Structure formats: C-alpha cells, structure tokens
N, C-alpha and C positions, 0 to 999 in steps of 0.2 A: 491626668495621673501619669507619672513615669516611674523611673527606677527608684527615686527618691523614697517611694511611699514603703519599700523593703528596708531603708536604712534603720529604722527604729527597732527591726528584727535582730540587728547585728549584735548588740551587747548580750541580750538574753542567749542568742545561740552560742556565742563565743564561749560559754560555759561548758559547752558540749564538745568543743573543738571543733566547731564547724564555723567556717568563714562564709559570710554572705557577700555574693558576688551578683549583684542585679544586673541584667543587661539592659541597656538604654536603647529603645528603638529609634529608628530613624524618624526624625520630624518632631521629636520631642526634647525638651529641656536643652542640655548641651549639644543636642543633635537637631537643633530645630531648624538650622539652615538647610539640612538635608530634606529631599522628597520623602514623603512616608512611604513605607513599604506597603505593597498591596498584593504581594504574593507570598503565601506562608512558606512554600517549598523553597522558593529563592532566598527568602530571608533565613531560613534554617540552616541552608548551606553556606550562607555569609558568616555565620557565627564563627569566630576564630577557635580553633582547638588546639591543644597542645602539640607542638610540632614533634613528629616522629613516634608519636605513640597513641594507640586508641584504647581507652580504658572503659569497661562497663562502669555504670554507677553502682553505688551499694544499695541504693533505693531511691525509686521514682515516686514523685507525688505529682498528682493532678488536681485541679479544683475548678469546680463550678462549670463541667463542659461533658458533654456526652461522648460515649465511645467513638474514636475516629472513623469506624466502618459505617456509623449513623450520621456522618457529617452531612450528607446531601440534604437538599431542600425538601424532600419528600418527608424527612424526619421531624422538621421543624414543628413546634407546637402553635407558633403563631407565625402566620405566612408572610407578614411583611419583610422584606429584605431592605434594611436601612441603608446600604450602600448604593442602591438604585435610586435613591430619593435625591434628584439634584436641586430641588428647591429646598432652600433652608427652612423655611415655615414648615413644610411637609416633614422634613426630618425629624425637627424637634418636637412635632406634635407627636409622631410616632414613638419617638425617643422617651417622651414622657408618660405616653400611654404604658410602655413596656416597663419603665425603670422608675417612674413617680418621680417625685421633686426632691429626692434625698440630697442632692447637692446644692446648697443654697448660692453657691458661686453661678451656677448657670442660670439664675436668674437673670444675670447682667448681660444684655444684648452685646455688649463689647467682648465678653468672654465667651459668648456663644460663638461670635464671629470669628474668634480666635481659633477656638479649638474644633469647630465644626469640620474643616477639612481633615485633621489628624482623626478624630473620631470616625468619620466617613471611611478613611482609609483602613482604619482598624476593623471595621465591619466587613469591609472588602476581603480582608484577610481571612477572616473566620467565615463568612458566607460563601466564599468561592472555593474554599478547600474541599478536596474531594480525595480521600486515600488512594494514592497509585495502586494500580494492579500489581500484585507479586510482592507488595511491601508489607504484607500482614504478617510478619515474622513475630511470633509470641516473644515478649520480654523475659529473659531467664534471670531476672531480679525481681525482688518483691515491689509489690505496687500498693500505693495508700490514695484512694478516690476521694476528695471532700466535696460536699455538696450542702447548700443551704435547704433546710427542710421547707420553706416556703418560697423557694426560687422556682418560677413558674415557666424558666426556660427551657426545662427538661424534665423527666419523669425519673422516678427512683429506678424504673427498669432500664432506662438509657444510661443511668451511671453504672448499675450492675453489669451492663453489656462490657465493661471494661475487662472482666474476668476472661474474656475470650482473647486478650491480648497478653496473657501471663502464661509462661511456659511451665513454671513451678507448680507441682502438684500438691494443692493444699486447698481445704475447705475454706469458703470465702467467711468473712465475719461482717455483719452490718449492724450496726446499732447507733442510737443517738450520742453524740458527744457529751462529755461533761468534763469540767475543768480538773475533777480529780481522777480521772480514768487513767488508765496505763495501758502500756504498750509492752508486753514482755519479748525478750528475744526469741523465745520459742514460737512466737506467733509471728515471726517476720515473714517466713516462706509463704509464697502464693499472693493473695491481694486482700484488701480491706477497703471497706466502704464506710466512710464516717460521714453521718448526715447531723450537721449542727442545728441542734433546735433552736425554734423561733426566730429564724433570721432567713432573709432571701439572699439575693445576689451581693448584698453589700457587707459581708460578715467581717472582712478585713478591715474596712473602714469602721465597722461597730468596735472592733477590738481597739483600734488606736484610739476612738472616743472613749471607751472604757478607761484605757491607759491613760488618758488625760484626766479624766475625772477622778481615778484613784490617786494620782499626784496631788490633784487639788484638794482632794479630802484629807491626803497626809499632812499637807500644809496646814489645813485647817485645824486637824487634831493637835498639831504641835503648838499652835496658838491657843487651842482650848485646854489644853493639858490633860492629864491621866482622866480616864474615864469617857472620853469622847468616842463616840461609835466609828467603826471603821467602815459601815455601809458597804458599797458593793454592788454587784450585779452578775446576772448569768448571761451575757451576752454571748452569742454563738462565735464571735469571733475569738474569744478568751478559750473557749474549746477547741478550737482549731489550733493556737499555738500550743496548748497543752498536748494535744495528739501529735502535733508536729515535733515538738521536744522530745517526746517520749519515742516516737518512732526513730527519729534521728538518733538518739540514744542507741537504740538497737541497731540502728545501720552502722554506727561508728563501730560498735563491738564487732559485728559481722564484718566490716572492712579490715579490722585488725587481725582478724582470723584467716582472710583471703586476700593476700598481698595483691592479687590482680585487680583488684576493684579498689576504689575511692569514693 
C-alpha cells in the first residue's frame, strides 16, 4: 500500500474545498528505488514544509494508533516485534497471526518477497519510535481519533489517552460512528474518539471495497431498470469517511474564521 490508496478520497473531499496531498514514503511506488525509512523522527523532519511560514493545522486526525506517550514496547498488547524477524517465514507467520489473510495478493510468494523489506521497515518505524523527552506539548487545535472497534492492536483506553495531547479545554466525545452521524462546528474544540463499528485494522480497505460494490450495484441497477434495490452496507470504512467529511467541514469553517490556520 502506498499514497495511491488515498487518491480515491480526492473527488469526495474536493467538494469541501479540501485538497488531498498524500505523502509517498521512501521505498514505495514512485520512490521504490530509495531505501525505506526506518526512523520516524528523521522521516518526519524530512517532510517538506512551506518555505518561510509555519502554520498550525485547522484540525488533526489520527487513525488506528495509540497515544504517542504509550509507544514503548511495554504497552504492546502482542509482544512480537515484527521488525526484529529477519527470517521471512517467521515474519509472515507473525504477520498473518496478527492481521489475518485479508489481502489475497499476499498469498503470492513473489509479492511477499517484493514487499517484505518495505513492510519490515514500516514496522521498524512504528515499533522503535519513542516520544522524545520534552516534546509533549499539547496540540492547540482540535483532534479526532479513529479506531476500529475490533482492532486488537490497541485498547479503547490507549486511544482515549490522546486527550492528554490536546490543549483545548473541552469534554471528550466517544461514540460508535455511523454514516449518518454529523460533526457540528460547536463540537470542534477539544478532542473526539470515533470507534468504527464491526471492523478491525482494515477499515480503509473495507470502505474502498464498499465503494466498488456500490458502483457495481449502480451499474446493475441501470441495466435492471426502475425498481431495482440499492443494496448497500454499513462497513466501518464508510463511517470513517462520513466522520472525516463532517469534521473537515467544521475545520474549514474554523480556518476561515482564523486566518492563521489552514
């Protein structure tokens, strides 16, 4: 997976005045000839910024990860550190045990051989990160935290711990997401936890699958004529997009009222 996974978000979020600019990490797709990054702090420092200006974001979103002060190995729910597994067979056995067989492409040994070094580097990024001392400055902007209700990589309490990284004084809101839920501008200050129901770690992929299924059903409906059912489903990924759109709309409104943000 690379930056391309977010390209399908662009048309939908463009209606909110939001341009999607996904970052391609070294070692992937168009940057596949570069060595994969293995240090998260160094990689973050290398992200290009707008010359001559430092802006606060209008809203910060995090997805599927516990609070940064809980990044050390002692907070792992499952003790295996995948980046330490130098044997490919041991790595894939541990990977499958944790994530299941959700990606059919990984059943091909050639694909596994190709992506193994990049995946192992990704796990090194995540598994070796420790929040630097003295950098625990709370964010002075709203924060939304997404998580899968069935994701076994973290607990609800570890997601809720993100509240310690927000400076804005406001009560937290935590609830299962639904495609029809809304995010009002009045709720923007502070932080928010959104648990996506019925999904684990792969809610983005599930949303993309749902999008493809809906497009196929729309084509079938056109062929079948009036009266054909719409079908549909309540996959958690759709809830993520609905919550994301609503929160972005509130963030755009807040940015218009505060020129120092973007």
